[in-house]
N, C-alpha and C positions, 0 to 999 in steps of 0.2 A: 340747089335745094337739098341734095344729099349730104353736103358738108354741114349744113345747118342742123339737120336731124342728128348727125353724129355728135355735134357739139352739145345739143340739147340732151341727148342720151347720156353723154359723159357727165354732164352737170347733174342730172337726176341721180346717177350712180354715186357721184361724189357726195351729194346731199344725203342720200340714203345711208352711205357708209358713215358719215358724220353723226347722223341721228342714232344709228345702232351703236357706235362706239361711245357716245356720250350718255346713253341711257344706262342706268344701273340696275342691278338685280339684288335681291335680298336672299342670302343663303342662311337657312336656319338649321342648326345641328342640335342633336339631343345630348344631354348630359348622361353619364352612365346610369343605367336603371337599377342595378343591384346595389345592395348596401356595401359600404366600405368594409374592407377586411384587412387582415394582416396585423392588427393590433392584438397583442397578447393581453389577456385579462390579468390584472395584478390582484393582490389580496384586497378584499373588500374592506371598506371602512364605514363605520356607522354615520352615514351622511344622507340627508334628503336634499335633492336638488330639483329646482323647478326651472325648466328650460322655456324661455319666452321666445316665441317665433313671431316677430313683428310682420306686418304686411309688407314692409320694405324687403325683409329677408325672403318672404314667401314669393315675391315677384321679382327677385333679383335676376339679372341677366348680364352677360358679357356681350359687348357690341363693339365692332371696329369697322370703320369705313376705309376702303382702299380703292382708289381709282373709280369711284362711283358705285362700287359694289359694297353692300353692307353684309357683314358676317355677324350672326347672332347665335348665342347659346343661352337658352333659358336655364338658369341654375337653381331657382327657388324650390322646385319640387325635389331635386336631389338634396338640397340643404335640409328640407323638412324631413325627408325619408331617413336621412342619416344622422339627424340630431340625437336621437336616443342612443344609437350605436356608439357615437363619439362620446356622449356623456357617460355611458356605462363603462367604456373601456379606457378612456383617456383621462378622466378627472382624477382617478387615484394616482396618476403619474405626476400631477402638478405639485 
């Protein structure tokens, strides 16, 4: 009877190991909070620009699945926060 219990115990451990290894997790990381920097402002030009931030852009995220794990970075808030900075500093360069 002792051998039978050992076999059962090993089977349970093997099943538990398979369940744990096959279950996935979701890892969510944050995009940088501060505004982008490093762009030098160039001479201003008389131009009015309207920046349209669609719902798709506001809810944008990067997502990748590797071996059952999902890695996610929500980017929409960072895009919205930095849109004015980019428009003010980079448009004159175009």
